[in-house]
C-alpha positions as CSV (number, residue, x, y, z in Angstrom):
1,M,132.8,65.1,119.5
2,K,134.4,68.4,118.9
3,T,136.8,68.0,121.8
4,D,138.5,64.8,120.4
5,K,141.3,66.9,118.9
6,Y,142.3,67.9,122.5
7,I,142.9,64.3,123.6
8,N,146.4,64.1,124.9
9,Y,146.8,67.9,124.0
10,T,149.4,69.9,126.0
11,F,147.8,73.4,126.7
12,E,150.1,76.4,126.8
13,S,150.4,77.8,130.3
14,S,149.8,81.5,130.6
15,S,148.7,84.2,133.1
16,V,145.7,84.9,130.8
17,K,143.2,82.7,129.0
18,T,144.9,81.7,125.9
19,E,143.1,81.5,122.5
20,E,143.6,77.6,122.3
21,F,142.0,77.3,125.8
22,K,139.1,79.6,124.7
23,S,138.7,77.3,121.5
24,F,138.6,74.3,123.8
25,A,136.0,75.9,126.0
26,R,133.7,76.5,123.0
27,A,134.2,72.8,121.9
28,F,133.6,71.6,125.4
29,K,130.4,73.5,125.7
30,G,129.2,72.3,122.2
31,D,129.9,68.6,123.3
32,I,128.0,69.0,126.5
33,K,125.1,70.6,124.7
34,E,125.0,67.8,122.3
35,L,125.3,65.1,125.0
36,I,122.5,66.5,127.1
37,Q,120.0,67.5,124.7
38,S,116.3,67.1,125.4
39,D,116.9,65.9,129.0
40,F,118.8,68.9,130.5
41,E,119.1,72.6,129.9
42,L,122.6,74.1,130.3
43,V,121.7,77.1,132.5
44,S,125.3,78.3,133.4
45,F,128.6,77.8,131.7
46,S,131.7,79.5,133.3
47,V,135.0,79.6,131.8
48,G,137.7,80.2,134.4
49,H,141.6,80.3,134.2
50,F,141.9,77.0,132.3
51,Y,139.0,75.4,134.0
52,I,135.3,75.1,133.3
53,S,132.1,74.8,135.5
54,G,128.5,75.1,135.1
55,F,124.9,74.0,135.9
56,L,122.5,71.7,134.3
57,K,118.8,71.7,134.9
58,F,116.9,68.4,134.6
59,N,113.9,69.0,132.4
60,L,111.9,66.2,134.1
61,N,111.9,67.7,137.7
62,G,113.8,70.8,137.5
63,K,116.7,69.6,139.8
64,Y,120.1,71.2,139.1
65,I,123.5,69.5,138.7
66,Y,126.8,71.2,139.1
67,F,129.7,70.2,136.9
68,S,133.5,71.0,136.9
69,I,136.6,70.2,135.3
70,S,140.2,70.8,136.8
71,D,142.8,72.9,135.2
72,V,143.5,71.5,131.8
73,R,147.2,72.4,131.8
74,H,147.9,70.4,134.8
75,F,145.6,67.5,134.5
76,P,145.7,66.2,130.8
77,N,142.5,64.3,129.6
78,Q,140.8,64.7,133.0
79,W,138.4,67.0,131.4
80,R,137.2,64.0,129.6
81,T,137.7,61.2,132.2
82,N,137.2,62.9,135.6
83,I,134.4,65.4,135.7
84,L,133.0,66.4,139.0
85,V,129.3,66.3,139.3
86,R,127.0,66.8,142.3
87,T,123.3,67.9,143.2
88,A,122.8,71.6,143.6
89,E,119.7,73.6,145.0
90,H,119.9,76.2,142.3
91,E,122.3,77.5,139.7
92,K,124.5,79.5,142.2
93,D,124.9,76.4,144.6
94,Y,128.7,75.9,144.5
95,T,128.7,73.6,147.6
96,G,125.9,71.2,146.7
97,G,125.6,67.7,147.5
98,S,128.3,64.8,147.6
99,N,131.1,64.9,145.0
100,N,130.9,62.3,142.1
101,Y,132.9,61.9,139.2
102,T,132.0,61.0,135.6
103,T,133.5,60.9,132.0
104,L,132.2,63.1,129.5
105,E,130.5,60.3,127.6
106,N,128.6,59.3,130.8
107,L,127.9,62.8,131.8
108,K,124.1,62.7,131.0
109,H,123.5,59.3,132.4
110,N,125.2,60.1,135.6
111,A,123.5,63.5,135.8
112,V,120.1,61.7,135.4
113,M,121.0,59.3,138.3
114,L,121.8,62.2,140.5
115,A,118.7,64.1,139.7
């Protein structure tokens, strides 16, 4: 995966998004697209201040799944091992259903189970 080089990586802390974090975000987005291909559509991808969130839409039934990763500076590797996922009514539903957690590798499987 494109994000493999960020395993055990220490991100520089800054008051603005750093180039290294922007690069990570592009790699993370690419990995998600590769992992969910043909089953989900990535309908939203938001790069915050050292965190990322977004919405997936299940192609089979049109249901939405929200995902989010914590601040990569303070929670190393949790972007890979502890991704928040939950059901959503639409692509702006940030409150959604119950919180669940998954790994990057199991994101598609767990998203399908929620949808």
